[in-house]
C-alpha positions, 0 to 999 in steps of 0.5 A: 500500500502506498499512501504517499501524497503526490508532493512526497512522491515527487520529493523522494521519487524523482531526481529534481525532487530529491535535490529540492528536498536536500536543499530544504533540509540543509537550509531548514526552509521548512521553519518558515512554514512552521512559523506561518502555521503557528501564526494567526495568518494561518487561520484560513487554512483551518477550514480548507484543511478540515474540508480536504480531510473530511473533518466536520467543523461548525463555523463557530469552531473554525473561528475559535482557533487562533492558528492552524497549530491551535486547531491541530493540537485540539483535544477530542473525546476518545473511547479507550478499551480499559480491560487490563490485559487488552493491548490498545493502540496508543494513537490513530494511524496505520499499524504495521508489525515486524519481528525483531531478529536475534541481532536486535534489528528489523527490516522495512522496505529494504532497510535494516533498522538496528535497535541500537541506532534507533535508541542510541542504547546498545544494552537496552536494544539487546533486551528486545531480541526475538520480540515484536516491533509495532509501527503506527504511522499517523497521517496528516489528518489523524488525531495527533495525541497519543496515550499510555497503553497500560498502567505502570511507571514511565522512565525519563524521556530521551531526545535524539536530534536528527533530520525531519524526513517525511514518514510516508511510504515513498520516503520510507522506501528511499531513506531509513527515516526511523533512525535518521529523524528527530525522535524521543524514546521512553521506557515504560514499565507496564503491568501487563506487557512488561518493559515497553520502549516507545519512540515518537518520530518527528517528520517533515514540518513536524518538529514538535514532540510534546510529552505530557510528563517527564516520568512517574506513574502512568494510567492506561488511556491517559495522555502521554503526549502529542505531535504538532502540525503534520504526520508522524510515527510511533514505534513500540518494542515488546520483549519476546512472548509478551503480546499476541495481536488479534488474529483478525488483525494479523490477517490484515497485516500479513505481508508487511501490509498496514491496518487502520487503527484508532487511539484506544482500540483493542489490537491484542492481548497480554501473552501471559502474566508478567512477573513482578519484582 
């Protein structure tokens, strides 16, 4: 499945586009777009964007936002499956699943991603050998808040600077974006799924990864953070034999395909009681 926009296919799939992309990334010309989208001048974009992506807004709602950024960061009521052993999606988006090999790597669209490059931590990466990698790719029209998948304890947020490539299909096929892009990873000690590493990956124009808290106790379904301005990605790592995805979901994910999911949606189960202590 290729959900890339024509603009992204041009930037990553053609020689002139790649030259323009390189110039944009070198000069950080996208900062001008970010400043515009955070300014009151961007208010007219709200109505156009909502219409383009099928987002229902009243005239009063269109007028209540001071900028496109305010509209994009808006909160909405969300239904969350709170059954203790149910694994939920942390966000809206397109889900894909990959096995983590015994050399602590997984492979997407011709690129081998090593966990030590994703996390910048060799010791932690070895912990997930033989485990499962879930990738949630948020489209520009998705709700860009994300939640905790279980009760437990959150460790510190670890920010890794990097580029801001698009995370659409055409970009992922051209560059190893998940280890090139700006990102932040966090270790979650969850009650039902063991230690989970969650990494938020920034994307083109999306500089903002905004965590709700620095660390501490967490509750399933509570806000973990949000992205700003456009599409992004969340990567989750689970240890071996910790989770089982729903069979009907696995059939849709076969062959590296993506499946549509929503924040709080039931997508799997705990594979067994997680030992404590």
